[in-house]
C-alpha positions as CSV (number, residue, x, y, z in Angstrom):
1,M,129.4,122.1,132.7
2,E,128.5,122.2,136.4
3,R,126.0,125.0,135.6
4,L,124.5,122.8,132.9
5,K,124.2,119.9,135.3
6,L,122.4,122.1,137.8
7,V,119.9,123.4,135.2
8,I,119.2,119.8,134.1
9,R,118.6,118.7,137.7
10,D,116.2,121.6,138.3
11,I,114.3,120.8,135.1
12,F,114.0,117.2,136.2
13,Q,112.8,118.1,139.7
14,L,110.3,120.5,138.1
15,I,108.9,117.8,135.9
16,V,108.7,115.0,138.4
17,F,107.0,117.0,141.0
18,I,104.2,118.5,138.9
19,S,101.0,117.3,140.4
20,S,99.7,115.9,137.1
21,T,102.9,113.8,136.8
22,L,102.9,112.2,140.2
23,H,100.6,109.3,139.3
24,K,101.5,108.9,135.7
25,I,105.2,108.8,135.2
26,W,105.9,105.1,135.9
27,H,103.5,103.5,133.4
28,P,104.9,105.2,130.2
29,N,108.4,104.3,131.2
30,F,107.4,100.6,131.8
31,Q,105.7,100.7,128.4
32,F,108.6,102.4,126.7
33,Y,111.1,99.9,128.2
34,S,109.0,97.0,126.9
35,D,108.2,98.5,123.5
36,A,111.9,99.0,122.7
37,E,112.0,95.3,122.2
38,A,110.1,95.5,118.9
39,G,110.3,99.1,117.9
40,T,114.0,99.7,117.6
41,D,117.2,98.1,116.3
42,F,118.3,95.1,118.5
43,Y,121.5,96.8,119.8
44,E,119.9,100.3,120.0
45,K,117.3,99.1,122.5
46,F,120.0,98.6,125.2
47,S,121.1,102.2,124.9
48,I,117.5,103.3,125.2
49,R,116.9,101.1,128.2
50,R,120.0,102.3,130.0
51,N,118.6,105.8,129.7
52,I,115.3,104.6,131.2
53,Q,117.2,102.9,134.0
54,V,118.9,106.2,134.9
55,I,115.4,107.7,135.1
56,F,114.2,104.8,137.3
57,Q,117.2,105.2,139.6
58,C,116.4,109.0,140.0
59,L,112.8,108.3,140.7
60,W,113.6,105.5,143.1
61,N,115.5,108.0,145.2
62,E,112.4,110.0,145.8
63,T,110.2,108.5,148.5
64,Y,106.9,109.2,146.8
65,Y,107.8,107.6,143.5
66,R,109.4,104.6,145.2
67,S,106.2,104.0,147.1
68,V,104.2,104.1,143.9
69,M,106.6,101.6,142.3
70,I,106.3,99.3,145.3
71,Y,102.5,99.5,145.1
72,L,102.6,98.6,141.3
73,A,105.0,95.7,142.0
74,R,102.7,94.3,144.7
75,A,99.8,94.5,142.3
76,C,101.7,92.4,139.8
77,G,99.8,93.7,136.9
78,P,100.5,92.3,133.4
79,E,102.3,95.5,132.3
80,F,104.7,95.4,135.2
81,I,105.3,91.6,134.8
82,R,106.1,92.2,131.1
83,F,108.6,94.9,132.1
84,I,110.3,92.7,134.7
85,N,110.5,89.9,132.1
86,M,112.3,92.2,129.7
87,V,114.8,93.2,132.5
88,I,115.6,89.5,133.1
89,N,116.0,88.9,129.4
90,D,118.4,91.9,129.2
91,A,120.4,90.7,132.2
92,T,120.7,87.2,130.7
93,F,121.9,88.4,127.3
94,L,124.2,91.2,128.5
95,L,126.0,89.0,131.1
96,D,126.4,86.1,128.6
97,E,127.8,88.4,125.9
98,S,130.2,90.2,128.4
99,L,131.6,86.9,129.8
100,A,131.9,85.4,126.3
101,A,133.9,88.4,125.2
102,L,136.1,88.3,128.2
103,K,136.9,84.7,127.5
104,K,137.9,85.6,124.0
105,I,140.2,88.3,125.3
106,H,141.7,85.9,127.8
107,D,142.3,83.2,125.1
108,V,143.9,85.5,122.5
109,E,146.1,87.5,124.9
110,L,147.3,84.2,126.5
111,V,148.6,83.1,123.1
112,M,150.1,86.5,122.3
113,A,151.9,86.5,125.6
114,N,153.7,83.4,124.6
115,K,156.1,84.9,122.0
116,D,157.1,81.5,120.5
117,E,153.6,80.3,120.2
118,W,152.5,83.6,118.6
119,A,155.4,83.6,116.2
120,A,154.6,80.1,115.1
121,L,151.2,81.2,113.7
122,E,150.8,82.2,110.1
123,R,150.3,85.9,109.6
124,E,146.7,85.4,108.4
125,E,146.0,83.5,111.6
126,Q,147.5,86.3,113.7
127,Q,145.4,88.9,111.9
128,Q,142.3,86.8,112.4
129,R,143.0,86.5,116.2
130,E,143.8,90.2,116.4
131,S,140.5,91.0,114.8
132,I,138.7,88.7,117.3
133,L,140.5,90.5,120.1
134,E,139.5,94.0,119.0
135,D,135.9,92.9,118.5
136,A,135.8,91.3,122.0
137,K,137.3,94.5,123.6
138,R,134.6,96.6,122.0
139,Q,131.9,94.2,123.1
140,V,133.1,94.1,126.7
141,R,133.3,97.9,127.0
142,S,129.7,98.2,125.9
143,W,127.9,95.1,127.3
144,L,129.6,95.1,130.7
145,I,128.4,98.6,131.5
146,Y,124.8,97.7,130.5
147,A,125.0,94.4,132.4
148,K,126.1,96.1,135.6
149,D,123.4,98.7,135.3
150,T,120.7,96.1,134.6
151,L,121.8,94.1,137.7
152,E,121.6,97.2,139.8
153,L,118.0,97.7,138.6
154,L,117.3,94.1,139.6
155,G,119.0,94.7,142.9
156,Y,116.8,97.5,144.1
157,L,113.7,96.0,142.6
158,T,114.2,92.7,144.4
159,R,115.1,94.5,147.6
160,D,112.1,96.9,147.8
161,A,109.5,95.3,145.5
162,P,110.1,91.5,145.5
163,Q,106.5,90.3,145.0
164,P,106.6,89.7,141.2
165,F,109.7,87.5,141.5
166,A,107.8,85.0,143.7
167,Q,105.5,84.2,140.7
168,D,106.2,81.1,138.7
169,V,106.3,83.0,135.4
170,L,109.3,85.1,136.6
171,G,110.9,83.2,139.5
172,D,112.0,80.1,137.6
173,R,113.7,82.2,134.9
174,L,115.4,84.6,137.3
175,A,116.7,81.7,139.4
176,S,118.1,80.0,136.3
177,M,119.8,83.2,135.1
178,L,121.4,83.8,138.5
179,N,122.5,80.2,138.9
180,H,124.0,80.2,135.4
181,N,126.0,83.4,136.0
182,I,127.2,82.3,139.4
183,A,128.5,79.1,137.8
184,Q,130.2,81.2,135.1
185,L,131.8,83.6,137.6
186,C,132.7,81.2,140.4
187,G,132.9,77.7,138.7
188,R,135.9,75.7,137.6
189,K,136.3,77.7,134.4
190,C,136.2,81.1,136.0
191,M,139.9,81.7,135.4
192,E,139.1,81.9,131.7
193,L,137.6,85.3,132.5
194,K,140.8,86.6,134.0
195,V,142.4,89.3,131.8
196,R,145.3,91.7,132.3
197,D,144.6,95.1,133.9
198,A,140.9,94.2,133.9
199,A,139.5,97.1,136.0
200,E,141.5,99.8,134.1
201,R,140.8,98.5,130.6
202,F,137.3,97.2,130.9
203,Q,135.9,98.2,134.3
204,W,135.8,94.4,134.9
205,E,135.7,93.8,138.6
206,P,134.4,90.2,139.0
207,R,134.1,90.3,142.8
208,K,131.7,93.3,142.6
209,L,129.7,91.5,139.9
210,V,129.4,88.4,142.0
211,G,128.3,90.7,144.9
212,Q,125.5,92.1,142.7
213,V,124.3,88.6,141.8
214,V,124.4,87.4,145.4
215,D,122.5,90.6,146.5
216,V,119.6,89.5,144.3
217,Y,119.6,86.0,145.9
218,L,119.7,87.5,149.4
219,N,116.9,90.0,148.7
220,L,114.5,87.3,147.5
221,A,115.6,84.8,150.2
222,A,114.6,87.4,152.8
223,F,111.2,87.8,151.2
224,S,110.0,84.2,151.1
225,D,111.1,80.6,150.8
226,T,109.5,80.4,147.4
227,F,112.6,81.6,145.6
228,A,114.7,78.8,147.2
229,E,112.4,76.3,145.6
230,F,112.9,78.0,142.2
231,I,116.7,77.7,142.7
232,A,116.3,74.0,143.6
233,H,114.3,73.4,140.5
234,D,117.1,74.5,138.3
235,E,118.9,71.2,137.5
236,V,121.3,72.8,134.9
237,S,123.3,75.4,136.9
238,N,122.3,74.9,140.6
239,N,125.5,73.7,142.3
240,H,126.3,74.0,146.0
241,I,130.0,73.8,145.3
242,V,129.9,76.9,143.1
243,R,127.8,78.7,145.7
244,G,130.5,77.9,148.2
245,S,133.1,79.4,145.9
246,A,131.0,82.5,145.6
247,L,130.9,82.9,149.3
248,E,134.6,82.3,149.5
249,I,135.3,85.0,147.0
250,L,133.0,87.5,148.7
251,S,134.5,86.8,152.2
252,H,138.0,87.9,151.1
253,E,137.2,91.4,150.0
254,S,140.8,92.7,149.9
255,T,142.2,89.5,148.6
256,P,142.7,88.8,144.9
257,F,141.3,85.5,143.6
258,V,144.3,83.2,143.1
259,P,143.9,79.6,141.9
260,D,146.1,76.7,142.8
261,P,148.4,76.3,139.8
262,V,148.0,72.5,139.8
263,M,144.4,71.9,140.6
264,D,143.0,75.3,139.4
265,T,140.8,75.7,142.4
266,L,140.4,78.6,144.9
267,M,143.2,78.4,147.4
268,E,142.1,78.2,151.0
269,D,145.5,78.0,152.7
270,P,148.2,79.2,150.3
271,V,151.9,78.4,151.0
272,R,155.0,79.5,149.2
273,L,157.5,76.9,148.1
274,P,161.3,77.6,148.1
275,S,161.1,77.9,144.3
276,G,158.7,80.9,144.7
277,H,155.6,79.0,143.5
278,I,152.4,79.2,145.5
279,M,150.1,76.3,146.1
280,D,147.2,75.4,148.4
281,R,148.6,73.6,151.4
282,K,146.3,70.6,151.1
283,H,147.4,69.9,147.5
284,I,151.2,70.2,148.2
285,M,150.9,68.1,151.3
286,R,149.1,65.4,149.4
287,H,151.9,65.5,146.9
288,L,154.6,65.3,149.6
289,L,153.0,62.1,151.0
290,S,154.0,60.4,147.7
291,S,157.2,62.3,146.9
292,Q,159.4,64.6,149.0
293,T,160.1,66.8,145.9
294,N,159.0,70.2,144.5
295,P,156.5,69.4,141.7
296,F,157.8,72.3,139.7
297,N,161.6,71.6,139.6
298,R,161.9,68.1,141.3
299,A,164.2,69.6,144.0
300,T,164.0,68.1,147.5
301,L,161.1,69.6,149.5
302,T,159.8,69.1,153.1
303,E,156.8,70.4,154.9
304,E,159.0,72.6,157.1
305,E,160.0,74.6,154.0
306,L,156.5,75.7,153.2
307,E,155.8,79.3,154.2
308,P,152.3,80.8,154.6
309,E,151.7,83.3,151.8
310,W,150.6,86.8,153.0
311,I,149.4,89.8,151.1
312,G,149.6,93.0,153.1
313,S,148.4,92.4,156.7
314,R,146.3,89.3,156.1
315,P,146.8,85.8,154.7
316,L,145.8,85.2,151.1
317,G,143.7,82.3,152.1
318,R,142.0,81.0,155.2
319,K,144.2,80.5,158.3
320,H,145.6,77.0,158.7
321,N,144.6,75.5,162.0
322,C,146.5,72.2,162.0
């Protein structure tokens, strides 16, 4: 197998560095990526485009080819603009499908985990939900890989060749797509995407995906102020509270995302109650102002009994300064 990999690598190197290839290799790939939209089965096109993305990544690692791509991007020709439009379309569809399937997995497995609730369902209803679960698992395993690869493509394109994204025809659509997905990943309903053993079963690592989306924001923000205007124009998903949640998640790289069990918001200063429950300090303190009781079992509770919650060598949330 290793020998085969070396042979394939040598053949690739031979092809891409033939003098007649140097100026011609990008355009056919742009064209092929775009033509897959109409010339193939709807689902097959994503497999084809992923293979093209692998070629792009290999070429991008070669200084000469990267410089040619950057030149083409700056020229903003119609063929390149069409290609970028297809990339944005793909990212939008793949992320939507991935997150929708994760929500289905979350919902069905939540019911299945409650043995009484599951047993109360008719056998036909159980079979229907099991079928939904299996379909969703298959979708996540396919779409999520494609989605991450497409975001990676957008990442290095916006970093090294940002010019096309400053145009109205692409900038508005990309800003809307990014805002929508940040809202999905970091908004109030983000816990609906939480599933058991996510990384092992589905390669689902939400913090890394948030990082990929944020990288695109940062790449274009560094290029010009125009993209900030596109973000501001989006009245559907643009939300400073959600962006704050995204920054909060990214700033705690070794900390799992844990919501407050009562308010379902990201905990900033988690504390452990004597009952073992964990709450954000501000929420439990607000409760104690009205009632000196544990909200989970009604036992007597005072502020002195609250213990900061730690994971490893660092607090789960931000340090409490009061």
